[in-house]
Every structure is written in structure tokens, then in C-alpha cells.
SESEVO-107031 format. One record per residue (C-alpha): y, z, x. Coordinates in steps of 0.02 Angstrom, whole numbers, plus 50000, padded with zeros to 5 digits. Each point is the difference from the previous one (the first is absolute). Layout:
N
YZX;...
END
This chain:
269
499914968750708;499995011750147;498705000150139;499485017449943;499524993449828;499104984650065;499015009750129;499485013049873;499464986549877;498904991850132;499185016750035;499605003249818;499414982449966;498805002550143;499335015849917;499934992049827;498194995250034;499535017649941;499144998549829;501145009849885;499544996549820;498124998149997;499585013250129;500725015550078;501124998650152;499075013550094;501505011649996;500455013349873;501545010349973;501655000249907;501704992250027;501715001549921;501014984249962;501865002349968;501244988049923;501494998249885;500054981849945;499224988049876;498344999150092;499265015349912;498854990849876;499324989050141;499705014750117;499165009849860;498824985649964;499624997350184;499645018650019;498825000949850;499004984650054;499945006350180;499375017149943;498694992149886;499334989250140;500065014150127;499325016249925;500605015450092;501754993250030;501485006549901;501714991649992;501425011149940;501614991349950;501715008350012;501314989349914;501765006649978;501464988249978;501205010950100;498795003650142;499994992750175;498204994450031;500344995650182;500555017750039;498475006849909;498884990150117;500995004650154;499905018549955;498124998949967;500165003449813;499284982849958;498844988050090;500704983549935;501744995349938;500244985049886;501664992250044;500894983850042;500695004550171;499275004150168;500355016550086;500035005550180;498385008150061;499034994549845;498744985849985;500414987649860;498664990249907;500654986449880;498924998549843;501124989949882;501634990849970;501215003849860;501554990849947;501625008949956;500604992849836;501834999949949;499945004349815;501284996849863;499995000249810;499224984449925;501634995549911;500964999250164;500464981750029;499865002150188;498264994250050;500224995350183;500995007450144;500054999250189;499435014250112;501805002250054;500555001949819;498685013349972;500625009150155;501804999049939;499545006549827;499055015250064;501325003650134;501335000249865;500944984750065;499654989849842;500415010749849;499954988149851;498644988349938;501294986449971;500114997850190;498184994249992;500194988849849;499585013449873;500925010049869;501705007750034;499315017650013;499895013150136;498365000450098;499045016449987;498915002650154;498415010249976;499435007150168;498415008850058;499755016850089;500345001650185;498225003550057;499184985649907;499484986550121;500424986049879;501835005450018;499885000150190;499254982550006;501194993149868;501545005650098;499244994450165;499584982649936;501764997549932;500925008350144;500835013149890;499295016150071;501145014249944;501114988349897;499405003249823;501375010249915;499575018349973;500664998149823;498524988849955;498785007449875;498355005050083;498334999149909;498335005350073;498654988149942;499874981249987;499565001749816;501565010349965;501094988050099;499344985249901;500165008849830;501785005150045;500484981850027;499104993549844;501284998649860;501485003250117;500934984050041;501065007750142;498535007950092;499044993950153;498675008550103;498604996450123;498175004349977;498254996350061;499574982149954;498265005249943;500725012849878;501384988049943;498764986049964;498945012249899;501545004949899;500414981849963;498194997149951;500095014649879;501544992449918;501365011050075;501664990749980;500474997550182;500164985250118;499624998850185;501364990750095;499544985650114;500675002850176;500614985150101;499154988449874;498305008550022;499185008349849;499375017850016;498124997449987;498415005450087;499774982750075;501744999350077;499815017550070;498304995750074;500634984450089;501635008250055;501204988649906;500645014949898;500895010150133;500195016549907;498275006650039;499265015250084;498315004550073;498995014049924;499425010550147;498815014450031;500735011150138;498945012450095;500135011050153;499244993250162;498665013450004;498394992449928;499485005049825;498364991649949;500295001549812;501784993250010;499394985750110;498594996149878;501215000149852;501194988150088;498564988450046;499445000149818;501764995749941;499944984650113;498254994949947;499674986449872;499705012749862;501535010250050;501124984850005;499414994849826;500645016849937;501644997850095;500254982749924;499975006949822;501825005450018;500574995550175;499634985450116;498475001250110;500435001050184;499744984150099;500725000050178;
END
């Protein structure tokens, strides 16, 4: 994690003494939070609880899967961006961890791969499942949109930036990616671990591949053994905004982290 993130976290942990749920923060106003990833339900819940505990504050959420939340903050059209990557001239506050699950149909006999094999599959170097001990069928890669930060982190972690073939099918949401794979033996995709675990829990017929002999699970993401993980960050401009600062401090508070942990993994430096 970069110095920028660590320094910002220390600053907000220091301000987390502000009572946020039981009493007002002493500031009122409105903020806009922008994003495009799987964090929407968590941000919505954080916003509603924050507003309830702090009358007079309004949190507006702008969530479009093809938008660029970082540019919205830089241009002043939003106060906070929810993303998984830092950006020059913006302060980054980590509030959660999320794994990136590699998802296949539950009937696929391949249950474990190496990180290098994942990289080779999504870069188009390995084209048939039989090369990985599976069926003799062509691999169908399901990709994600360019602006989604899960895609940026996935390629960065595997060292395949720009290598995913343009011919790969692109789907917008984690839910659509997972449902596209379910029932399709050739297909493989990547998705938020929190969303993927929910799908498995609901009985969707998919499997999450173990990577380098480590299962994709909240515990292995939290302790760092599962390497395909990304931070969930709140990015803001350097100019102070009391409401945005109070919201970020709430997200890092005990009550905020309990909400985060419902789907993602609470942030522990």
C-alpha cells in the first residue's frame, strides 16, 4: 500500500473519535459519492446510517457502471470516488478489502490453478481447458468494462495489463458475469469475492477456483494469503470537505466497519 494511502488512513483514524451514530458531527451539508463497482449496496447502507445519525446531512450516490468516478472527483462533480486504485492529486482512504474471485461453472473439473495459469488464460495464451486438466473444450473468457477498477486491479495483479483479447465478451456487473458463467462449461470470469460468495450461498451453480493452493475466502483475503485482492478506497480532493471527512471517518468506525463486513472484509492495516 502506498504512503499516500497509509498517511490518509492515519489522519482519518485520528478523527474517528467524532461521535457519528449517536450524536451529530457538528457539520451539515451534502456530498456526492460516485462509483461503478460492486460496492453500491455497502455504500448505500453506510450513507443511510450516516444520514440517520447525523440529521441535516445528505449523501447523494451516483453509480453508473460505465462512468469514471475518479474523473468525476477531479472535475468537482463528486466529492468521493469509490474505487480500488489511487490517483494522482487525490487523497485515498482505504475502508475495506475485497478478493477477486476467478469463477467457473460448477461442473468444470478444474478446481485449482496457479496465478500464472490465470494470467495465461485471460491473456489468451492458454486456449483450452484440457491444458489445465479439464475438458477438451475452448475457454471462453468473460471480461469486464475498461473503467471498472476490479478490471484494473485484476490485470495489475497478474501482470497482464492490456493483454486481454479484445474479442473477449464484456459484461458490466458482477452478477451478470457470474450468471453468464453458470451453466456454461467453457466460460470463466472474475468478480468481486463478496458478490461471488453471495451467489454460491444462494445456490448459483458456480465454483471459485483456488489460486496457488489458497481458497478464495474472506479469511485468506484478510490475512493476505489469497493474492488476488484489492482495497476498497474512498478518494477525495485535497481541499477539506467536512461532510466527506465525517463520512469517511464513519466508514472506518466500529459501526461503519460492521456494515462493510457484511459483504466485504473490514479494513485492518
